[in-house]
C-alpha positions as CSV (number, residue, x, y, z in Angstrom):
1,M,-35.0,-63.6,-0.3
2,K,-36.5,-61.6,-3.1
3,V,-39.2,-59.2,-2.2
4,E,-41.6,-60.8,-4.7
5,T,-41.1,-64.2,-3.0
6,E,-41.6,-62.8,0.4
7,I,-44.8,-61.1,-0.8
8,D,-46.0,-64.4,-2.3
9,D,-45.3,-66.2,1.0
10,L,-47.2,-63.5,3.0
11,R,-50.2,-63.7,0.6
12,Q,-50.3,-67.5,1.0
13,R,-50.2,-67.1,4.8
14,H,-53.0,-64.4,4.5
15,H,-55.1,-66.9,2.5
16,T,-54.4,-69.7,5.0
17,L,-55.6,-67.4,7.8
18,D,-58.9,-66.8,5.9
19,G,-59.5,-70.6,6.0
20,E,-58.6,-70.9,9.7
21,I,-61.0,-68.0,10.5
22,E,-63.7,-69.6,8.4
23,V,-63.3,-73.0,10.1
24,E,-63.3,-71.5,13.6
25,S,-66.3,-69.4,12.8
26,T,-68.4,-72.4,11.7
27,L,-67.9,-74.3,14.9
28,V,-70.8,-74.8,17.2
29,C,-68.9,-72.9,19.9
30,P,-66.4,-70.7,18.1
31,D,-63.4,-69.4,20.1
32,E,-63.9,-65.6,19.7
33,I,-60.5,-64.9,21.2
34,R,-58.8,-67.1,18.6
35,I,-60.8,-65.6,15.8
36,S,-59.8,-62.1,17.0
37,S,-56.1,-63.1,17.2
38,L,-56.2,-64.6,13.7
39,K,-57.8,-61.5,12.3
40,K,-55.1,-59.3,13.9
41,E,-52.4,-61.5,12.4
42,K,-54.1,-61.2,9.0
43,L,-54.2,-57.4,9.3
44,K,-50.5,-57.3,10.2
45,I,-49.6,-59.4,7.2
46,K,-51.7,-57.2,5.0
47,D,-49.9,-54.1,6.2
48,L,-46.5,-55.8,5.7
49,I,-47.5,-56.8,2.1
50,R,-48.5,-53.2,1.5
51,E,-45.2,-51.9,2.9
52,L,-43.1,-54.3,0.8
53,E,-45.0,-53.5,-2.3
54,T,-44.5,-49.7,-1.9
55,S,-40.8,-50.1,-0.9
56,G,-39.9,-52.7,-3.4
C-alpha cells in the first residue's frame, strides 16, 4: 500500500473517531472510559500519521 493511501485511511479513521467522541459526549450519561479510549486511539493515529509523513 502506498504511504499516501495509508495516511488518507488513517486521516479518515481519525475523523471518524472525532464523530464517535462527539456522539458519546452528548449522551445523557456519557461513558467516560469509552471517550478516554477513543481519544487515546485518536492520538495514536495522529502520531502514526506524523511518523509516516516524516518518513515518506
